[in-house]
N, C-alpha and C positions, 0 to 999 in steps of 0.2 A: 504494500500500500504506500503510495507516494505521500509525503508530508505536504502541507498546505502550499508552500512556495512552488514545489515541483508540479503539483496538480494544477496550479494556476498557469505554469508554463505549458503544460500539456493542453490546457484549454485554449491558450493562445495559438498553439500549433494546429489544433483541431479547427479553430475558427478560420485560420488562414487557408487550410486545405479545402474548406467548404466554399471559399470565394471563387467566382468564375475566372478571375485573372490568374495567371500562372507566374509564380516565382519559385526558384529553387529554395527549399527550406534547409537551413544548415543548423544542426545542433552540435555544439562543441563544448569542450570542458575537459578537465583532468580525468584521470582514471577513477572509477568507482564513485561517481557523483550522481548516477541514476539516468544517464543518457539512454541506454538501451531499454531500461524499464519504462521510462517515459514514452518512448516511441512505441513500444509494444502495447502500452495502454491506448495510445492513439490508434494503433492498428486494429485493436479489438472494436473500437467504436467507429471505424471508417465504414461507410455504407457500401462502397464498391469493392471490386476485386483488388488484391494487393500481393506484392512480392517483397519478402524480406530476405536479404542476402548479406553476408558478412565477408569481408576480405581478411579477417583475422584468423586465417587458416593457411597452413603450408600448401603451396602449389597454386593458390588463387592469386596469381600475379599477372597484371597486364591489362591492356585495353580490350583484348578479345573477351576475357571473362566479363568485364564490365558491360560490354556491348551485348553479350548473351543475356545478362540479367535484364538489361533494358528492353531487349526484344521480348523476353517473357512477359514483361509488363504491358508491352504494346499488344501482344496477342490476347491479353485478357480483357481488352476494351470491348464491352458489349455494345451492340447497336441499340440505341434507345428509341423511344417513340419519336415519330416525325423524322426519323433518319439521323437524329443527333446522337453523338457518342457521349456516354457517361464516362467519367475519368477512372483510370486505374491508378494505383499508388505503388511507387517503387521506393523502398527504403534500402539504402546502401550503408552498412556499418563499417567503421574503420577504413573509410575510403582513401584516406591519406597514405595508406600503405601500398597503393597501386601506383606504379611508375606512370608519370604523365597523366594522372587521373583527371586533372582539371581540363586539359585539352580534349580528352575523350568525352567528358561530360558536356563541354561546350559544343562539340560537333553533334552529339546526339540530341541535345536540347534544341539546338538551332534547326536540326532536321524536323523535329516534332513541331516546332513553331511554324515552319514553312508549310508543313503538310496538315496542320490542324489536329495532330494526334493529342488526345487528352490524357497524357501521362503526367501525374504530379509526382515530384521527386523530393525525398528527404535524405540528406547526407549527414552522417554522424562521424565525428572524429575526436580522438583523445589527444591530439597534438595541435593545439590551437594555432601555434605559429605557422606550422606547415599548412594547415587549413586556410589561414588568412592569406598566405603567400599565393596559394593556388587560386583562391577566389579573386583576389585583386589583380592577378596577372592575366587570367583567362576569362573570368566570369563576371567582370564588372557590369553592374546594372541588371543582373539576372537573379540575384539572390537576396534573401533576408536571413537574419541570424537569430538564434536563441542561444545564449551562453549560460551554462550551468556551473556555478562555483561549487566549492566544497560545502558540505552540510553545516548549517549554522547551529548555534547552541539550542535555539528553539526547535529546530528540526530534529536534532538528536534527542531532545527531551520528549517531543511529541511521539517519536517513533519507538524509542527505547527506554524512556523514563530517566534519562540522564539528567543530573543536576548541572548547573552552570559550571561548578567547580570541576566536575568530571570532564566536561567538554574542554575546559582550559587545559587540563592535564593530558587528555587522550584524544582531543581533536575531533574532526568531523569526517571520519571514514565509516560509513554504515556497515560495511562488510566486516569490520573489526569488532563490532559491538558484542557478538556472542562470546568473544574471548576476553572481554574487558576485565573480568574478575581475576584472571590469571595473568599478571603483568608480564612475566617472562614469555609466556606463549603469545600474548598480544603483541609485544614488541618484536618478536621474531616474525610474526605475520606481517607487521608493518614493514619491516626491513626487507624481508624476502619476497613477499607477494605484491607489495606496492612499490617500495623504493626501487628495488632491483629491476622489477618488471618495467617500471616507467623509464628508468635510465637506459636499460638495454634495448627496449622495444620502441619506446616513443621518442627517444633522443638519439642514441648512438646508431640505430639502424635506419633512421629517417633523415639524418642530417650528417654532413661531413664534420667529424670531430677528429682532429689530428692528434689530440692528446687526451684520450679517454680517461686515463688515470688522473690527470689534472682536473677534469670535470668532476669526477667522483670525489676527489679531495675537496674541491670547492664546495660541493654540496654539503659535505660533513662540516666544513668550516662555517658555512651559512647556518647550519643547525646549532653548532656550538656557540656561535657569536650572535645569534638572532637578538635584535634589539640594540645592537651596538654599531657605531659608525667606524668603518675601517677603510683606510686608503688602499688602493690596489697594490701599492708598494708594500704595505704592511701585510697584505694577504700573501703576496709572493714570498715574503719572509717566513710565513707559516706553512707554505706548501713545499713538498719535496720535488715535484716534477718542475723542470724549468719552463717558464712561460714569460709572457709580457703582459702589460696592462690591457692592451687591446684584446688579446686572447681571453683574459679573465672577464672583461666586460661582455664580450660575445657569449661566453659560456654562461654567465649569469643571466643573460637574456634567454638563453635556451632553457635553463632551469626554471625561470619564471614562467615561460610559455607552457611548460609541462605542469604547472601548478605546484611547484616544490619550494623554491627559494627565490626571492626577488632582492634586488638592490634598489632601495628607495632613493630617488634623487634629492639633492638639497633644493629647497625652495629658494627661488631667486626672482620673485615677482613675475612680471610679464616678459622678462628677458629670456633669450634662448638658453636652455639649460645645457651645461657642458657634460658630455658623457664621461669625461675624465675626472669629474669631481668625485670625492669620496662618497660611496653609497652607504646607506644604513641597511644592514642585512636584516631580512624579514622572512621567516618561514610563512608559507601560505596555508599551512595546516599544522597546528601545534603538536599533532601526533608525531610528526617527523622529528621535531626537536626533542620530544620525550624519548622516542625510540632510539635515537642516535646517542643521546647522553646516557640512557639507561637508568634515569632517575624516576622511580615510581612514585605513587601518591605519598607514601610515608616520607620518602626522602625530600620531596618537594616541600612538605610541611616543615621539615627541619631546616632546610637551607633557604633562609629568607631572601638572600640576594638572588638566588636562582629563581625562586618563585616570583620575585619582582620582574625579572626579565621574561618569565613565562607569561605572566599576566599582561605585560606590555605587548608581547608577541601575539597573544590572543586578541587583544584590541586591534592590533595592526592587521591580523588575518581577517578579522571581521570587516574592517574597513576595506581591505584589499579585495574581498569578495565582491563588494559593491563596485569597486573600481574596475574589476575585470569586465563588467558589462558596460562600462563607459559612463556610469552615473556620477562618478567623482574621480578626481585625480589626487593621488596620495604622495606626500613628500615628508621630509623632516626639515628642520632648520637648525643651524648652529652658527654662532658668531662669537669667536673667542671662547670664553668659558660658559657662554649662555647657549642653551639648547632647548628646543621645543620637540617633544616626542613625535608629534604628527601635525603636519599642516595639510588640511583637507580643503580642496578647491572644488566648488561646484559652480554651476552657471550663475548663481545669485550671491554667493558669499565665499569668504575665506575664513576658515576656522583654525585657530591655534589650540590644539588639543594636548593636554597634559594628562598623564596616567599616574595616579598615586596608589601604591599598593603596599606601603610600609617600607619600601626600599629607600634607604637614605639618599637624599638628593641635595648636595651642597647648593646653597643659594635659594632654596625654596622655590618660589615662583618667579625668580629673576629672569629665567629664559622667556617666559610669557611676556613679562614687562618689557624686555628688550625687543622682542618681536613686535609688540604693539607700538613701540616707539618708532620702529622702522616702517611698520605697515598699520597705521592708525585705523584703517577701515576694517581690519580683521576683528573677528569675534572670539573672545577667549572661552575655553570650555575645559572643565576639570572632570575627569572620570575617576571614581574611587575617592576614598577619604571623605572630605566634607563636600564633595561635588556630586555629580550624578552617580547613584549606586552602580557598582560594576555590573551586577546582575541585570539591572534595568537596561543598561546600555547594550549589553550583549544579547539580550532577548528581543530587542527591537530592531527594526530596519535602521541602519546607520543614518539614512537621510532624515530620520525624525529629529536627530540631534544636530546635524551639521547642515 
């Protein structure tokens, strides 16, 4: 059963498929966020004939296989009353794993457009960067997207009865929920079935990576230092495999596109942000941070500094989920000794957001004061402590607050 947010996304997709106009529908997001489950629910409610096919199997590679599935959907189009054709539905899962998939889809889609064939198409992919590249390069003007982020605290609570505290520690992977009471088994599942699968199948096999060991080390570094600002030169000093700052920046973008670790840019107003500026490392699901560090719930309670970084990372992951669908832009800010945890930019306002979790912070709210002096139109926001209760913030849509 899909939680409320994902049911709403399924309703959006169903409504689009009922419209007479034709657009490719693209559902993307990291592994295990409910893409296939969502589309299968849509498939059950679709009134016409449908074909579901996945490229996530050995041997199903290439444009010929894709064209065969497309032809299956064409052959299912029945003749309706008055000689009009009712549409069939074609769902292609893990389509980004097919070489030159976007060119093949473009050719077949344009053929149907010219000939009036009523095939509606949904593409699913777990490598958003590769999906985006193929769509913008070959399919401009032909598609609409639905992006599914990691599961929120509210979704994990609704589906599995998790508390906000459990979500902070064990993140938003629904497939890991049955193992949550056995931390060692849960952490092995996250590392082996999610982390390794994502890196090996969604990143290394899909993109040219000249230094795979460096990418893996960078992922672990991002988990260990989530919530901290590190220059690329400092990162290189922590990593064993030789590389350069440009390589690290590119690898960090790959990890972010796979829903793993991002490097938040420094806020610099309306100026062009420099890629070379020191990023703030941010896990996009706190399960990754916990599984890599190996600190279970009891150890999190004992280590106040670590819990402070975990709470800050949970707030960042919550905001980043909204940012992944384009509803906000997420940054940090630092000037000298002054720092703001997150700077959230929407179409209507800029919010300087501080997270208070009991972690010692020299200077109190000095970072916010310095930011407001530089950007007087910004709105200050405190989460935790005597600000918005942490639970209230994490259980609501971030745009309610920012």
